[in-house]
N, C-alpha and C positions, 0 to 999 in steps of 0.2 A: 321547514320555514327557516329556522335559527341559521342554517347551514346559508341558504338562500342570501338572508339575509347580509350574514359576513361577509359572501362573496362580493354583493353589489356595494357594500362599503369599503372594501379593498381596491374595488374599482374606480368609485370616486377618489378615496384616498389619493391612488396612484397619479391621476387624472391632476390633481393638485400640487402635488409634489413635483412632478415632472414638467415644465413648461412645453410650449405647443410648440415643435420645431419642424413640424410635417412640412417636405418640401414635394407633394403629389398632389396632383387634381384630386380634391374634394370631392365627394360624391355629390349630383345634381348641381355641377359647375359647367363653366362654360371655359371654352378656350378660345381664345384668342393667338391668329399666327398673320404675318405678313414678313416681307423682306425690302430692304432696297439698297443703296448705296454702303452704309455702315452693317451691313449683317443681317440676320434670320431672328424673329422676335416669335417667342411663344409666351404667353400669359395668360397662364389659368388663374380663375379667380371664381370665391364664393363668398357671397356673403360679405364680410369686409375686409376677408384677405384675397393678398395677389401673389402669386407665384412668378417670376418672371425671370425671362433667361433670355440671352442673345447671344446666338449662334455666330460666329468668325474664325477668323487666325486663332483666337486667342476667347473661349467662352467666359460669359460673366451673368451670373445669377444675383437677385436681391428679392428680398421676402416683405412685402408688406403689408402692415393691419392699420385702418382707416377709421375715420368714425360714423360712417355709412355705408348703408350696404351695395355694393357693386353693381351698377345694372350693364355697362359696356366698354371695351376697353379700345384705343386706338395707339401704336406706337410710330417714331418716325424719328430715323436719324438721330437714336439716345434718349428721346422723350416719351414716357409713357404717360399717357392720358387716363384718367380712371373717370369716369363719369357717375353721379350718385343723384339719383331722382331723392329729392328732399317734398314730397308731395305734401306732406301737412305744413310746408313752410311756400306754395307755390315757387319753387326755384330748384334749380338744379346744381348740386356742389360739383366742381372738377377740380381733382386734384393732378398735379403734373409732377412727377417725379423723372429729375435729370441721372439718365443709367450712370456718366463719366465722373458728376462731381459729389453722387451721393445724396442730391437735394431734394426735400419735398416740399411743393407749394401749393398752395390749396386759393380758391375763391367761388364764389356764387355768382349763376347768373339768375335773375329774378324773371317769374313767367315761362323759362323754358323746362324742357320735358322732355324724355325720352320714350319713343313708343317703338313695339318689336319690327317696326319697317322702319323705323325713322336711321338717313345715311349720316354718316360723319365722317370727317377726316382731319388731317392738321400738317402745315408746313411749317417753315421757321417761322413766320411770322403771326400764323393765326390758327385759330381751330374753326372750324367751317362743319354746320350745325344743320340739315335740313328744318326748316321751320313746322312746331306739330300743328300749327293751325293751317299753314297753307301748302302743300307738298311740290309748287312750283317754285317755292321760296328758299333759300339759304343765308343763314348767316352768319356771318365771320366774327370770331371774339378773337381779343388781344388773350396773351399769354396772363395777365393780369386781371382780366374778366370784362371789360370794356367794348360795347360793342362798335367794329371798325368797320362794318360795310354791311351793306342786304343787297343780294343777287337776286332774279329774278330769272326764271325761264321757260319759254312759250308751250314745254312740256312736263311733264311731272316728271323730280328727279327721281332717278331710279337705283343711283349709284354714286357715291361719293369714293374718292382715295385718291393716295399722294402720289407722286412722283415717285421716279428712281433714285437721284438725287435731289431734287427740288420741285416747288407747283405743286398744284391740285389741279386734277382733272374731276369732271363730272359729266353723269350721260341721262339728257336728258329726250324723253319719246326716240329712244334707240340711236340716236346723236352725240356726240364726244364734243365736248366742251374743255376747251385749257384757259385757266384761269391766267389773263396778261394783263400785264398794268393793272388799274381799277377795275375791269370789268370778267368774263367769262366770253371765250371768243369762240362761235361753234367752228368746229374743221370740218371742212368738206370733204366729200367722199362716200366709203361702204356705213352703211350701219353697226351699232356694235353687237356681241352678245356680252351679258353680266351675270355675274360679277367678274371684273374683269382686276389685272396687277400686271405692274412692270418688270420686264425682264432686264431691261437697261434703261437709256434715255429715250430709245427710238422703237422700242418693241416693245408691244404690250402682247397681254395673252388671256384667255378666256379661262375660265373654270371648264366650259363645254368644250375646249380645243380648240378652240379660232385663236391665228395668229395674226397680229396686224404690225404693219410700220407704219409708224407715225414722221413725216417728213414736213416739217413744217409746219404748214397751216392743211393737211391735206394728209387722211388715212386709207391706208389700203388693205383690205382684207387677203392674204397671200396662200396660206394653207391652212390643215388640221390638221392635230398632234393626237395620237395616242391619249385619255385621261380614263379614270376612275371615278373623276366627278368633286375629288377630294384635295387636288393639289391648291397652295394657297403661295404658291409663287413658283416662277421657272427663271432660268438665269441664261445668258452671254459671255462664252470663251471663244474670241475670234471669230470664226465666221459660222457659231454653231449655236443653236439654242437646246439647253436642255430642260427636259420635260417629265416630269415625274407620272409612271402610271401603274399604280399600286408597289411592290417591289422592284421593279424595272425602272430606271431612270434610260430614257432614251434622247440620243444625239442627233438633231436634224440639221441636214446641211438648209441656212436662213434662204439662201438663193433660191432653191430649188425646194425645198420643203419635203425633201427625200431622206426617210429615216436612212441615217448610213454608222448608229454606234449605240451601243446599251451596255449597262452594266446591272447586274441586278446584288440587290440586297438582304437583307435577312429582315427586313421592317418594311411595313406600308409608308410610303417616303411624302411627308404634307409640303416642306418647305424646301425648296435648291436656293443658295447665295454662290456668288462666283467668289473666289479670294485670291486674286491671282490666276495662275493655272490648274487651282482644285476647283473642285465642285462642293460643297458642303451641302450633304445631305440628312435633312431632320428628320426622325421618322416620330411612330406616336411615341417611343418610350428610349431612344437613343440616337444620336447622330453618328456622322461619318465621315471625312474628308477623300477624296477621291482624285487622284492626278487626270487631268483628260488623256494623257496616254494610257489608262489603266483601262478605259472603256473598249471594251472586244469591238472589233470593226469586220465583216465577214470579209475572207480572204478569196472568194469566188461570190458569181453575180448569181449564183441558186444558194447561194448557204444567206438563209434570211437573218434578221436581228431577231424576227418575231420567232426563232427557231426555241425552244426549251434547251439550254444549256447546263449543264450539272452545276457550274458557276461562274462570276463573271467574268475571269480573266479565261477563262478554257475556250476553246476555238474546236474542241472536239469534244462529245458527250461520253466521256470516259469515265468519268466520276461519277458515285451514286448519291452525292447531294442536290438537295430537291425530289428522294425519291425515297418511300415511307420505307422506314426500317435500313436506308443505305447505310455504307460506311466508303470510309475514304480509307484506300491502302496507304498504309503509313504511319495512321493516327489513329493512334486508342491507347486507354488508359484502365489499368486495373482497379482504381482509386475512384476515379471521379465516374459522372455517366455524360457522354459525349453522345448529343441529339442530332443528326443529321438531318434531320427533317426542319426541325424547328433554329436549326443552329443554338443552342446551347449548351454550355458545358455546365453540371451540377453536381451537388454533393461534394464539395466544398467548402472544408472546415473553417471556421475565421480565424484570425490570427495567421491566414496562410502567407509567406512570403512569394514574394515572384520569384524566387530561384526554385524555394519550393512546391510551390505549384508546377513548374517546368520539368524539377526533377519525377513528377508523377504521371508526365504524359509521354507517350514515344511519338515523336513526329519526325521519323526519317525521310529523310528527302526536302525537306522543310526547314525555315527559320519560323522559329514562334518571336512574338513580338506584342507585347500588352500595353493596351492604351487606356486611359482615362479621358473621356473627351476625345478630343484631337489630338493630346499630348502621349509622348511615349513614357511610359512608365519603368524604370530602369531597378529601381526596388522599393523596400516596403510590401505592404499586402495588397493582395489580388482582393477588391471590392463587388459586391451587386454592380450589375451595369457595367462596369466595364467590358472590354471587348477583347478576345484573343484572334488574333491574327496569323493564320498559317501561311508562308510564300515559300513557291517553289518556281522553277522556272517558265511551267504553262497555268499555275491557280493560282489563286488566292483567296484562303477560306477566312470566315471572319465568324466568329461565337462568343455572343455572351455570355455573360457569366454569373452566376447564383452561389451567393456565398450565404450559408444555413445561418440564417437569426441575422445576417446583415443588412437592415432594410435601409441605410444612410449610405451604403457605398464607401462607408468607411475601411470595410475589409475585419472589422471589428465587431465585437455585442456590447452593448451599452443602453446605459437611460435613453440615450435617443432613440435608439430603436424598440425597446419599451416603449416609450412614448407613444412614438409613430404605431404600434401594435394596438395599444390601446385605443387612438385615434380611429384605426381603422374597426373596431369592436363594437365602437359606440356611433359607427355611424359618422364619422368625420374626414376618414379618408377614403382612400381605394387604393390598391393595389393591382399591378397589371405587368405581362410579362414576364421577366425574368424575378422580379420585385414579388411576385406572387410565392413564384417559388422559394424563395427566400425564407416567406413567412410562414410557409407551413412546414414546421418542423416537423411534427408529429409522423407527414407522410401519407396521409389520410385524405389528401387533396379538397380539403377544408379547413379556413382557416376560423378558427373557434377559441373558446378560454382553456384548450387544452395547449396549442399551440403558445397562449400568453403565460399559463404553468411554467412548461418548458422553457420558456426565456429567460423569465423572473429567475428559473433556478439554475441558468446557465451564467446569470451576469455575475 
């Protein structure tokens, strides 16, 4: 009993000693995802904490702690809106975080509430919330909390969402409405499936795979894409629509709806954002920037994009990527574990430099580049969740890295990693992907107090 009490007291003291720096999704949390012309947004929130990432040409992240429990989140053009129900005082507390200026404002809306089916959206002028008393009604509030307007629809509001660069759309009774002037105007044409998200100013896509073209006050259902029903956005570059389906991103000709190219990734993709000629693909645990020319196009009419090629850039199924236990000729290591099925490199010691990492891998016929987020990392240490990209004349292989004990992605082990591991053990955080591998120091496939003790002894 004394030993158990000692362990418990140690955990409590360590929890007090190291401030929470968790940058991971907490257990029992929710994740909000969206994209517009300013970038792709992922907001993990739980309790009174929100972790924000905007993916684009340069990624940006922020961590917020507020005074009320967060019920829902909305993001648009650099503004992050956190909704907090204050039922004791019959009001909705709204926090607005301005990502580019690092400014946090708040206000209260008396009498407003959110339920599980409540829809909401925001644009540059206001925050739009479906009335909890009447599902045919939407109220618009300014960014200081005053009521700007009330809009009423003939049918029940089933969706509210922001436009790609400006404006707000609503769906009621399967009809699309667009905010114009002081009111929502019904768009003629086909009925729509929700949830919907904008791919650009004129193309809307549904989670169910339907693609619509919005031309002024008319909308047309054009074609259907492959989907795993998990997408949070699509994007357009030139005359192609890019839409994720699991680990594969397909490119479709907007005019014909024909599937004309694809790119396979190491993660299930949830968001896409067009940054010039690059597709920023955001998965569950990582992101990657893909130039439009790196998508594979079939060379012959009988070569289908659906064919399971060994990697995104290969046009012949010659390598073993994607096959259980496979290998790729020319890439090997006597020091690290290289998983050609999950696309991971494991067993990397902390404080391993870029040069040291490369020296421990053979990659004959390839060039090796290490990325942190979307930026090339040429010096310093390799860290967990960084990616190693092997490039040859006909292939492009991307692997995530797992550095033993590095839970922050810095490439070393310190008190922040210890704090994150303690968060996990008390149920305040969760690890997935390569982070779960980095946290399992004992190698027994279970993250527990043994790993905590090992990490503490190594710091």
